[in-house]
N, C-alpha and C positions, 0 to 999 in steps of 0.2 A: 304226284304221285298217282298214275290208273293203277284205279280200284283192284289187288289182285283175291282171287277166291282162300283161291289155297291158303293163304297166310288168316284169313279172316277163318274161316276154318279147322286153321291149327290155334288158332288162339282159344274157340270152343271146348279141342278137343285137349289142350291146356287147363284151361278153369276146369271144366266138370271131372278132370283127375284130379285137383288142387282139391275140390269140394268134396269130392268121395272122399280123397284122403283123412280130409276136420270128419267125416263122418265116419271111421273109422273104415269100410269098406277095400282100400285101392292102399297097398301098404307104399309106393314109388310113390303114389300119387304126386307129393310133394313136390318129385322134379318137372311138375308143369310150371313152378313161378321161373326155373332155369328158359321152359321157349320162353317167357315170358322177359326173360330178359335179353335172348337175343336176334326175339322179335323187337322191340325196341328200340336197341342200338343200332338195329337194320336201319328202321321208319326216322331213327331220328337223325340218324346220317347222314340220310337223302335232303332229308331238311336245309338242313347247313350248307353239306359240300353243293349240292346246285346253285344253294344262291354265294356261298361263295364265290362259285367260276366265275359267275356274273357279275359279281363282284354288287349281289341285290339283300348281304345278309346283317340280319340289323337284331343282333342282341337282345334291345329290349324287347323288341317284336317278338321272340323266340322266348322269350321270358315268360309276357303272357301268354301268347301261346299255353306254352307248362299253363298255365294259372289257371287257366280258361279249361282242359284236359282233366286238372287232377283238383282243384284245391275246391269249389262248389261243391262238387259229392262226398269227400271228404270233411269238408266242415260239417255238414246238413246230418252226416250219417254220425261225427261227434256231437249233434247235437241230442243225438234223438238218445244218445249213449248216457249222456252227460245228466237226461229230466229222467232217463230207466234207473240210471244207476240209485239218480237222486232218493229213487222212490223203495228200491229192490236191495241192494245190497249196504254188506254189513259195510263198519269204518275205518277196518282196514282196508275190504276189497274196494269201497272208493275212493278210500289217497290211492291206490293204486289207478284205480281206474283214469284220474284225477290224471296225474301227476303223465298214464297212457296218450289221453287226450292235446299236452302242452307235448308234446315230447312230439306226438302225429304230426300235428300241425303245423307244426316247423321243422318237421322232414327229418326228422335224431331219433324214431324209437325204435331202430336196429343199436344206437348204439346204447339206448338208456337200457333193454332185453338183453343184452352182453351183460349190460353193468348190474340190472338185478337178478334175474332169468338166471344167465347165464346155459342153462338147458334147453335147448330151443323143444326137446321132448320133453321136458318136466310133464306131467298133469294135470298141476297147477296152473298149465298154458293156455287148457283147453275151458280153461273157464274166462279167460282175459278177450273181452270182449273184438280190443284193437291188435288183437295182440301178432296179427298176420301184416299191420304196415310196415313193420318191418323192410317189406323188401320195395316198396315209398318210400323208403329212406335213403337206400340203399340207390333206387335209379337217380330221382332227383337229388344226391349228392354229382350221379356219375354225371349229371347234366350241370351241376356247378362249374364244373373242369373240363369236362370235354367241348365244346364251342370253344374256347384260345384256346384250342391247341389248330384249330381250324383258321380263327382272326390271325395268329401270329404265322404261319405258314400259308395266308391269303398269297394273288401274284400271280407271280412268277415264282414263287417255294412253294406252290401245292403239290404240286412233284412232289411231294419232299414226307408229305403228308401219308402216303398207304408206310413209307419204309418208317415214322414213328406210330404210326395203330401199331405197326406191326411189332415193332421194340416192345411197345408200354404191354400188349400183351403177350408177347414174351418174361417180359418182368413177371405179372399179375401169375398168368400162368406156373412158375415156377414159386411164387410164398404159396399156391395157393394148394401142388402136387406135393411139395417141402414143408407143408405148416403140418405143427404137433398137436397145434391148439385147438381143436371143433370147432370151438365158438365163436373165435375173432374169424376163423377161414366161413362158417354160418356166416355174424353179420358182417363182416365187414368190408367197405368197397376194394381196399387194398386186392383183395381173393376176391374177391367177384367183377372185376375190375372188366375181364379178362373174355367175362364169357357174353356182359355187354359191349365191346368194342370189336369184340370181333362176326359182331355182328353189322358193323360199321365196315368190317376190312373184304368182310361176305360183299356189300356195295361196291363197294370201291375198288377192287384187286377185281372183284370178278361179274362186273356189269354188263357185258361181252362174252360170257362166258358160256356156250354153249354146253348144255349136261341129256345126258342120255336121261328118254323118257321112264326102261329098265330100272336107271336110281334113283333116281327120285320115289319109285314106287317102293325100292330098298328101303331108302331114309325110311317111309313114311309108315312102314310098317319095323321097325325097329326099335320106332321113339314106344311107338306102340307093342310091341314086346317086352319094352326095359320097361313099361310104366305100368301093367296088364299085370309082367307072368314077373315070377324071382326067377334067376339065373347062378343064384349066390358072386355076383359080380362084387367087389373091391365100391365100397360108396363112391368115393370120388371116380372110379372109371366109371363109373354108372351114368354121372353125370357131364364128365364128358364129351361123354358120347351122346350122349343127349344136346349137345350142343354141338354138338359135328352134325349129326346128321339132321339137325334144323340149317345151318346152315347151307343142308346141300338142299334144301328145300326152298329158301331163299335167293338162291343162286341159277334155279330154275329160270330160263335164259324169256321162255311163252309163260307171258300172266298170264293168260286165259287157260289156261293146262297145268289141271289138276290129272296126279295120275289115279286117285281111287272116290269111288263118289262120296267116297265118309269124309270127305274133305269140299265136297261138291255138291251139296246138298242145302236146300234150304233150312232145314230146321239147323243143324251145326254153324253153319253160315249169318244165321240169327245170333246164334250166343258167343259166336264171336266177336257178331257188331258191341253186344250189353256185356261183353267176358268183365268189364273193368264194372260195372255193377255188380254182377257175377262173383265180383270179387273181394269187393266189400262187403256186401250183405252179410256175404253167407255166415263167415265165422261170426257177425253181432248174433246176429239171430238165433245161431248153433248156441253160441258162449251160451247167452241171456238165459237160453231156453233150457240150458244142464243147471247155470244158474240158482234157479227160484219155479222152476214146473217140472220138466222131466225127469224121473233119477236114474231109468237106464232110457237109453234111443235105440229102439226097434227096428226092424225091416220099413213094419210101416207106419210109424211113424215118424221118419227119415225120408220118407216120400215124400208125407203130410208138412214137410218144415220144409224141403226142398219145392216144391207149388209157388209155397209163399214166397220163398226168398225169389224164387224166379219172378211173380205177381209183382212183386217190391222192385225191383232189380231194371224190371220191362215202364215199368212208372217213372224212376229215378231214371231212365237215359233219356225216353223221350221227351220228359220234360222238367232234368235240368241238365244230364248234361249235353243233348242236343241244343239249347236254346245256349244253353253260354259259350257253345265253340263257336256259333255264327253271332260272327262281327255286326254286321245288321241288325238283330233282334238285339242284344249286348253291348254299341259302343265302350269301348276304354274307359271311359269316363266312369258312367255306369256300373261298372265290373267293378271296376275298385271301390266306388260306393255299397255297390252287393257283399262285397267282398269281408273288407275292413269294417261294414257296420256290425257287424254278426259277429266276430274272427273278434274284435278286442272285448268284449263281455265275456266270449266266449274262454278266452286265453283267460281277464282276470279275476270268473266266477274260479274255473279251473286250478287258476294257481293257490286261492285262494281256500279250497276247500282242503286240497293239497295240505299245507302249510298247516290247517288246522286237524289237519293227518283223519277227514270225514267224517268226522265229528259231526253229522250237521243233527241231531239228534239223539235224542236219550236212551242207550239200548242200556237196561237196570239189566239184564239177562248176562251180558255181561263187566256189570259197573262199570259201562262208561257213561260219561254224564257231562252234555257240554259247560256245566260248571267245571270244569278241571280244563278249560285253557285260561290261560292267563294273556297276557296280550300288553309286555312291558312299555313299545313305542311305536308306533311304525313302521318301525325298518325291524322290529322283528318280536315274533312269537314265542311264550314256552310253549314248544310243539309236542303233544302228547304221546309219544314212545308207546306205542303201543308191544312194542315187540321187546323192551326195557323195563319200560315201569308197569306192567300188567300182567306180561308171565315168563318175565327170565327170573335173572339172582335179586327178588324185592327187596331180601334179608339182611338189615349186614352184618349177618354173623356168622357170613359166611367168609371162610378167609381168603383174601387175597394169594395170589402166586409169591409175592414179594415176603409174605408170612411163611411162620411155622406153628405147627402143632404146639401150645401151650404143656405146662409140668400140671396143668388142673388134671385134675379125676373125670373128666368128661371122656366120654366112647367115644374114639379119635376115629373118624369116619373119612374116606379117601373117594374119592367118588370120580370116576376118569368115564368122559364119554364125548358123543355129542348128544344133539341138546335133550334127547331122550333121557340122559342118565342127568343133564340140568334138571328139568324137567323131577327128576327123583328126589334132585335138595332137595327145592319147593317143598314137596309131599315130606320132608321128615322135617324142615322146618315148620309145617305144620300139626305136627303133630301131639300126642303128648311127649314126645320124649326133646321137646327143640329146646328144653334149661340144660340140655342132661349131658348135649353131642357138639362133639367142633365136630366141622368139616370140612376137607378141603376139594375143593373141587376145577380137574385140567379136564379142553377139550383134546388129550395127547401128553402123552408119557413124555416125555427125553430123558435121557443119560447124563444130568447133573447131580450135584450135591443133593439140589435142593429136594427132589423126587426122590430120589436113596432114602434119606435121613427121615423122610417124614412117610415114607413109605415101607420106613421101619416103627416107625411108632404108631401107624397107625393099627387098633383095632380090628379094622375092619376094608377093605377094598372091592370097591364096587367097580363092574361096568357094563357097560350096557350091551342087552343084543348079540352076544358073541358067544361063538361056535367053541367048546371047549376046548378044541383039538387050536387054534387060534391064542383061545386064555396060554391055554397051559406051556407055547412058546411063550409068553409076555410074562407066567409067572419063574417058569427058569433064566428065564435070562434077565430078571433084577429080583430074584432070588425068593421073591412070595411063598409066604409058607399056603396051601392051596387051604391052608379052615379057613382064612380067616378075610372068602374070595367068595365071593354073591355075584346073579348077573342080574339088571333087569331086565325084564318082560318085555315085547311091540307091545307096543299100543293100539288102535284107530274106532275111529267115531264116525264114520261114516266116509261120504264123498268130496262133502260142501256144506257146510256151514250157512250157505246159502238160504240151500233145497231150503232146512229144515225152519231156518227164521223166518222165511215165508209163509208161516203154515202158522202165526203168533195172532191168525184172527180164528184160530181152531180153538174150540173149550177144550181140546185134548194136548193142546199144544205143549203145555211142561211133562206131560207120560209120554212124550216122544221113545218110542225105544227100533233098533234098529237087528238085525242083522249085520254079525261083519263078515268085510268083503272073507272068503274062505285060503284065500292066500294068505289072511295075517293067521287068522286061525290054526292051520298047516303048521304056519313055520313059529307057531307060538309054542303047540304041541311038540317040535321037534326039538325047541329049544328044552324043551321043560323034561326033553325023557331025556337028554343029557348030563341035564343037570342035577337033578330029583330036586333033594330042600333046600339046594345053590338056591334056587331059583322062585328071582318073585318074581309070583302070575300075576301079573295084573288084568290080563282080559278072565282071571280067573275069579279073580276074586271081584269083578262088578258083572259077570255074562250069568242069565237068568236061566230054567232048568228048560227054555223054550229055545235059547241059541242066539236069547235078543241081550243085549245092554244099554242103556241108559243114559239119554244127554241132556238131562238137567239131573241137578241136586235134588236133595229133598229142599231146599231152600230157595229153588224155580231158578239156578244159575247152570247159562253152561257152563258141561266138566271140560271142552270144549273152546276154542277160538277156533283152532283151523281144521276143524280133525283128528292133529296128531299130537300137540302139546295144549298143556292141561291148563286155565285159568286158573287162579286163586283161591275163590270157589272149590274147585273141581284137583286141586292140593288139597283141600284140608278133605272136600266128600274119600278120594282118596285115600288117605292117613288112616280115614276113620275103615273104610273097606274094607285094607291092607292090615293083615297080622304081624306088626311089626315085631315081637314083641318076639315072635317065636325065628323070626328073620335077624334076627340080632339076642340069645342066648350065648 
């Protein structure tokens, strides 16, 4: 295919917009990925369709070409990630990284993120070095299906290919438009297929189409406007417009024509050439920087990190991407060796660390030790479930769903709510009250005989982080006496535990105190004003006169393992700090 400066320039714009988005400077920059999808569909169709027409298409050669294009760099980055993770990550974070390494190299990280994270926009995802490889999963899954459409309709049936692509594109587009599940429509191929296939339709259906210069200019201005400005458009409409404008640029007949100097200059064109390296590197550098080096990414720091990303991208483009694409420099047999020799130990070691819950060293601050891992046999490992064994309902005196309060003289406490409510159950069970209370915990109320019977028996009913107006509606619906009700306050221990853990070689490590984000302070003050003496003020019990809270207990244990939920040591520490006798009087 003739080299097109406009496509290269468009790639440069797309990758810069994605990077700016992840740095927090461009709200709609994530739509650069959708530009990549359309371009990818266009270029892949060009390879397949032209070879099919002259009966020279080889599915094996196609996949080897894809391997040359993608796998070497992804493999190299994965090795960088696992080595860095070994040195700086806490077990749970390292476990998640190893899981991502396996799924990324098997081109299924979009499926993993759908299962584990659901919400792409979650703040927790910004600390995941391979979070952005979900898009590679979509593309590679597309490549597994797409060529066979052309193979099936080769020869005399080639004339039907465009019709088939149009039909599949319309079906996928309808899935996307009518989807009410944002996570599914973001991560799954069937909702993204139309973006890639529309690039193919642009190539096959409009390869001889003459387009006016002003239309191309309009399309490019449209893309830039949506990326850089807010018009209050619906998110799906924004995506569809980006796809449409990209198609208009791709079907430009004059391959040497570029409507604006923005896509026809050496800098933007070069950024387009190295866009894959830029895309792969940027999230890795940014995530690890946030995880263990910088608490806040300023504008000046962003510029510094971008220079690092750019330099690394230039290196990997010229020394990894370019050589591996050249079959003369790296023949297929050599390619197989160079890919699979490091891939096998990478995947096996990642799986090993994953099945050991990321525990590669003792972390006494979290009461995590390698000796906690017990091997039963080769096929089964008794994994440490950090969220279950260490940090959730670890006391057997929690009453299960099928049980009820007894007739004993214990104080009966019914706790309702999310994981913060569950946290408070652990605080009670680590307190001096533990031998005189019974607890029922439910994550939500339901209109059942079990719930109503035990609510009526309860001495205290505890909600978590609820506005009083909403709580009043619940009390009215379930006939709960207001004097029984308490509300657990919110809590926060910073942005990311890795940042504090990696200061462990500092003499003041166990004395670390931090400011709480004003968002949590404001929310806490709001709830406290609403609930008065019925509010369990966790932040108030921890904060000092300077507005800071500690990260460690007086026994040198982390209070929280993830900045939001308590460790067992943290529950014990909070049970002392909170005056529980005043709450339950």
